[in-house]
N, C-alpha and C positions, 0 to 999 in steps of 0.2 A: 782647524781640530776643533772636535764636539767635546764637550764636557763631560765628565765622568758620570755627571749624575744623567746626564740623558740616555746613557747606554743604559743604567740601573732601572729607569724608566722604561725604557724598550724593551728591555728582556723580563722585566717584571711583568709587563702586561701581555707578554708574548705566551707566556706560561698560565698565565689567569685565563687569557681567552684562547680556545682551542677549537680549532673548527674539526669536526669529524663527521663524515658522510658515511651512511650505514645504511643499506637499502633506501637511499633516496632521502634520507631523515638528516636534518642538520641539527646536532646537537650543540648547543653554546653554553659553556662552564663559566659561571659567573664564581665571584668569591662565595656570593650568599645562596648559590644552588644551582640547578639545571635548569634550562628552558629549552624544550621540544619544539621547533619549528616543523610541523608536520604537513608536507603537501597537500593531502586530503584537507585539513583545516583550513590551509591556504586559499584552498579553490572554494568550498564552501564559502566562506567569508567572503571572499571576491564576490562570488555569485550576488550573495546577499546585500551587498553593499553597490551593486550594479541595478538591484530592484530598486532599491531604498532612493536611490537617485531618480527613479522613475514615479514613485509612489510610496506615500507613506502608510498605506492602508496596512491594518494591523488585523490578520484573519486569527479567529479560533478554532474553527474546522477547516482540516486538508482533507481533500478528497480526490482519490484517482479515478477517473475516468477510463475504465474498462471499453474494450470492442462494444459498439453498439449503443454506449452511454453517452455519448460525447454531446449529443443534443441536448443535454442536460443544460449545460452552460446558458443554453437560450433562453430558460425560466430565471434565471438568477438577474437579480438588480445589478447590471455590472458598473465597478468602480473604475475597473484599470485591466488591460490586456498585455502581459508581456509576451512577446516571441522567442521561444529558446534561442532561437538563432541570434538574437540580440546581445546575447549573453556570452562573453567570453569564456571559454573553456566547458560551457555546458554542452551536456550530451543531447543529441538531435535525434528523435525517433526516425526510423525507416520504416516501419510497417505501414501498409495501408490501411487508411481512417484513424492514422493518430494523427490529428495537425501539429501537435508541438507547441504547444505556448500555455502558460497560467491564464485563469480567469478569476480575477478577484471581484466581487462583490458580494451580497447578500441573499439567502434565502431566510425570509421573511426578515427576522431582525437578527439573524446570527451572522457575521461576518464571516466569509468563507474563503478560501483559496482552492480553486480547480487543477488539476492536471488533465488537460485535453490532449492527451497521448503521454505514454509512457515509453521508458527505453527497456530493452530486453537482454539479458545476459547472450543470448545467441546472436545478437547482432554485433557483437565483437567486442563489447564495450568490457572494461575492467568493472568488478563487482562493485569498487568503490564509484565508479561512473553510474551503475544500475541503481544505487540508493542514494546519490547525490540530492535530487529532487526531494526527495524524504527529509534531509537533514535541512535542505535550504529552506522549505516550508516551515519546520519547524524553530529554526532560527528564526524566521519571520512573526514567530508568536503563534502558530497553531499548536493547540494540546491535543486535539484529536485528530488521530487519522483513519479516514472510512476507505476501505480498499476496495474496489469492482474490479471484475475481470468476467470474461468466457471461459468456460472449462468443460471438459469432457466428464460426462458420466461412467464412472469405475462402478457405481452401485447401481445393480441390476434393477433396483425398486425405481431407479429415477427415470427420467424422460427428458428429451429435447424441449427447453421451454420452461422446465422449472428453474425455481429460483433456489439457493440454500446458503444460509448464515454459516459463516464458517466460525467453528467452537474451537479448532485447534487446529495445526497443520504439520506438515513433515516434511522438512527441508535438508536434509541429511545427504541429499544427493546434488546438493549445491554448496558452492565456495561460499564460505562465511562472509557475511558484509562486515563483519568485525575483525575479521584477521589483520596482522600485522599491529603496529605501535597503537594503544589505545588513546583518545584523544579525552583527556580528565574534563575538558569543558562540557562534552556531549555524555558522557555516562561512565558507570564502573567499567573496569576491565574484566569483569566475569559478572554479568548482568542475568539475573533469575527470568527464565522464560515462562513460569507459572503461570496461569490465567493470562496470557498475551492478550487473547481477545476478552478484552473489558467485560465482565458480567453485566456491569449497570448498561454499557451500551447495547449489549445484546440482547436486554430484556426491552430496550428502546426499541429495537429494530422487531423482535418479535411482537411486542403491542402494537405496534404500527401496521405488520402485516395482517394483523385479526382485525385494527380498523379500516384498512383499505380494501379489506376483503381478498388479497393474494396470498395464497398458498405457499408455505415457506417451510422448505426441509433444514435440518440443521445436520452439519459432519465436518468431517476432517478433511481438509485440502491438502495434497500433494503437490510441489513444485517438481518438473521436471527441467533438464538444461534445455531441450528442443535445439533447433527449430522443427526436428522430425519428430511426428507424431509417435506414439508408444507403441512398440510392440505388441502382442497377444500376451507373450510370456510377462512383460513389464508390467501392463495392467494386472494379471494376476498376482504378481508379487504387491502391487500397490494395494489390493485388495486383501490380503493376507497381513499386510502391515497394519490394517484397519482404516486406509483412504476409501474416500466417497466420491470423489471427483481429483481429477488432472490437470495440472495445467504448467504453463511456462513463467508466471510470473507471481507477484503478490508474497509469498511467504519471508522472502527476505528483504521486502520491503517493511514487513512488519517488525521483523527483527531490529531493524535499522531503526524503525518508531520508536519501538519498546526501550532501545538504548538510550534513546532521546530523551525518554521521559514523558512519549505521548501514550494517550489510552488510544488503544487500537479496535477496531471492528472491521469486518468485511462481508462482503454479498458475493457470489458467485451465480452466474447465469449459466444453467447446462444448454450449451448451445448444441452438444450432440453426444453421442454415445461412444465410450473409449472403444479400442480396438479388440476386436472379438466377441463384443457385444453388439455391436452394429452391422448390420448385415451388408452396409456400403461401406466402400473404400472411402476415407476422412480425406475432406479437402477444405481449404480455407472458405471458399464462397461457402459452402455449407453452414460453417460458423457465423460469419457475417449476416447472410441471410437470416438463420435464426434469431441472432442477436438483434437486428433491425426490426426483426417482426414484435419481439419482447421488449424492446426499447419504451413504449409509453408505461409498460405496469413496472419496468424496472426504474425508471425516471420517479413515478407516483410512490413506489417504497421508499427509495434515497432521499427525496425531498421531503416527503411527509416524517421520517425518521430524524433527517438532519435538524429538522425544523424543532423537534423535541429535546433534542440531546443536549441542548445548552442549560435547559432548565432542568434535565433529570440529574447532570453533573452537579449542579447546585441544590439539589435536593428537593427542587418543587415538582412533583409528580399530576401537577393540573393537567387536564388535555389542552391541546392547543389546537386552534383551528388553522387549517394550512389550506390554503388556497387550490393545490393542486389534488390532494389526496381525494376529495371525494368524487364518486363517480358520475360521469356524464348522464347516465339515464337512472342509475338508482344509488342513492347514497346510504341506504341501508343494505348492509351485509348481515347474512346469517352464517357462521363458520361452526364447523364441527373440530376439535382441536383433541381429537383422538390419534396418538401416534400408531403408526404402522410399521410392527416389527421389521428391522432389517434381516435380508437372508444371510445365512453363513457361507463363509468361505473360509475353510479350514478353521482359525482363529474368529472368525467372524467380522463385519465391518462394523465398525464400532461409530453411535453417536448420531444415527441418523432418524429423522422423524420426519413425518409429513403432516401439514395441516391443510386438511381438505374441505371445499366449500359446502 
């Protein structure tokens, strides 16, 4: 026979601790409050723990390397390499040209972590997995998120091979990476997207482009779902909405980074003109070819900007000497920064300027 006290303790604990499974979330009720065990949180923290077992390196800046920019990792003083495939439950890129690994090391004196290959929503991953690498890099210590990509030009003033600093984006066609139960450890439920692309970082990129002599446009990035390229009607829609370039990544990563408290910036390489503007059908080989051709300039711009960002965030505006930003033939550049007016499409295309040599 069990004593009466045993049954009292059993039923007391039974009603104190209730397990409720709602949308794959386990909520454990304690006497002192409620603790939420979120599967997304558990996956992120698991990946962080796995990486920490391999290296104690703490990055300051996280860089997502877009198509054609993967070789930038070769310019970094590498401290550690972690393959995505080595991490349990970590999404692996299936797109050609995306190696799928983290590179950790230094650009000048700045500790960085680079994603050599990203994952996209069109690859079939849940949105939480698409932005999981961003959350992991933030939890590893990265305070800045530098996004790069290849994109199609919707602004008719643009040409293949141009670079555009992202000043804002349109992500309304994508599922929000913040959908579902909020994770308080990562950020607020309703996070402001005001100035999502940090003004200080944008100023650094703009200044760097002048110093290295690389013309830089500024404008709005529109993320579409893909993997198909946009139709002519969809491109016109993006133009009317104020979009300058169209792509299949980046914006949702920026949202996740902002939610995590990271300072975000981004640069697009225009590898092709969008449907209806281009005279030839679009194909991935064209995108890759232009990206490879412009890779040296892209690397110079990103490397130079990153080497200045740490000081800029600390309020130090002293110019930084970078080993990669000087041109091999002529280190003196004369640039005219007269903005070119954007073409009007109904409501017009907002925010685009070009800096010409």
